[in-house]
N, C-alpha and C positions, 0 to 999 in steps of 0.2 A: 355657362353657369358654374358658380362655385358650389362645390359639394361641402356640406357641413358634416364634419365628422362627429359622430355621437360621443358624448362624454361618458366614459365608463363609470359604472356604478361602483360604490365602495367594495361590494362583494366581488365584482369582476377584477378589481385592482388586487384584492387579497388572493383570489384564485390565480391570477397571473404571477404574483409574487411567489406563491407556493410552487407553481409550475416551473418557474425559472430556477428556484432553489433545487428542486428535485432533478431537473435536467442537468444542472451544474454538478450536483452531488454524484450523479451517475457518471458524468464525464470524468470527474476526479477519481471515483472508485475504480473505474475501468482502466484509467491511465496508471493508477497505482498497481493494479493487478498485472498489467503489462510490464511495468518496471520491475516488480518482484520476480516475474518469470525471467526477464532479461538479465537481471543481476542476481539470480539465484545462487550462482557459484560464489559471488562476493558475500552474500548473506550466510552461506554455509561456512565459508572461511572465517567470517567475523564471529560466528557462533562458537568456534573452537579456538579462537585467538588467545584467550587467557590461558588455557591449558598448554598450548604450544609455547607461549612466551615463558611460562613457568618452567617447562621442560628445558627450554634453551638456556635459561639463566641458571638452572640447577645442573645442567650438563647431563640430563638423563634422556633415555630413549622414550619415544612416544609414537603411537599410531592412532590418530583420531581424525575423523572426517576425511578431508582430502590431503591431509598432511601426515608424512611419516618422517620421523627424525630418528636416526640410528647413531648411537655413540659407540665408537670402537676404541678399545684401549690399545695403545701401541707401546713400544719399548720406552719411548721418550715422551709420553703424554697421551692425548686423545685425538681422534679425528672424528669428524661429523659428516654423515651423509644425510642430505635433506631431499625429500621428494614432495612435490606438490602436484596433485592429480596424476600421479604415476610418472612424472617427469622430474629428473634430477635438476635441482636449482641450488644456487649458493645460499648460505644463510642470509646474506644481505638482500638477495632477491626475494626470499620468503618474507623478510621483515617489511620490505617495500610493498609487497602484495597484501600483507596483513594490514598495514597502515591504510592502504587504498580501500580495502574491503571494509574496515571499521568506519572510515569516513562515509562511504557510500551507504552502509547500513544505518548509520546515524541520520544521514540525510533522508533516507526512505522512512525511517521510523518517525521523524519529525513531520515531513511533508505528507505522509500517508497515514498518520494517526487517525483514529476515529474522529477526534476533535477537529483536525484539519479538513477531513473529508466532509464533515457535517457543516462546516462554516457557511456554505451557501444557503442551507435550509434555515440556519439561525437568522439570516437576514429577513426571512419572511415574518419573524416575530410572532409566529402562530404556535402556541404551546403544543397543540395536538399534532400538527404537522411535524414538529421537531421530535416529540416523543415517539411518534410512529416510525420515523426514519431511524431513530436510535435503536428501537426494538427490532427493526427489520433490515439492518444493514447487510447481514449475511444473505438474506433472501433477495434483497435488491441486487446484490453482486452477481447473482445468477444471470442477469441480463447481459453482463460482460461476456459470458460464454455462449450467448445466443439462446439461453433457456428462458422460459417464462416463470417469473417468480410466483410463488403461492402467497398472495397477500390477502389478509382478511380485513377488508375495509368497512365491514358492517357496523362497527361501533363508532365510526367517525362522522362528523357533520358533513352534509352534502358538499359544501364549498371546499372542504379539505380533500374529499374524495375526487372532486372535479379537478382540483389543482394537482394532485398526485398523478391522476390519469393523464392529464394534459402534459405534465412534466415528463412522464415516461414516454409518451408518444413523441414529444418534441425531441428527446434524446435519440430514440430509435430512428426517427426520420432524418436526423443529422448524420447518423453513422454512415 
């Protein structure tokens, strides 16, 4: 005998849409957290890149973040000693690392912006689900570290609460 599959109600469709959105949001949020940890040294270098570049162009010494540039006066000009994370490197190597770090930082900033992370929840087209996610991104991110978020779902409609809970469960069960 053929089994007839029940047609989902409009509320079930909305709950599933919210659940899918929250599950995908958590997946992106946790992936971005992992990438920020993995590329933390690039992010640190990118954050001091402008100051380092200015010092190099002006020929002045600087010690900032992981970079130390020491200018030494010699009889016939200047010499430069450059260290990156305590290891001596050439100025060209430093510039290449800075370029790589800036590119990676820009990529992370774009792909891991709140707007990009929220994209799956926007697809649900539910204003309350979207606003709740926006207000609680930091709290939701606790799931990435295995902690339980402290979410106040009391002022939300039941279908939104059901969608959020189902999305969290879906993400946790996928991990």
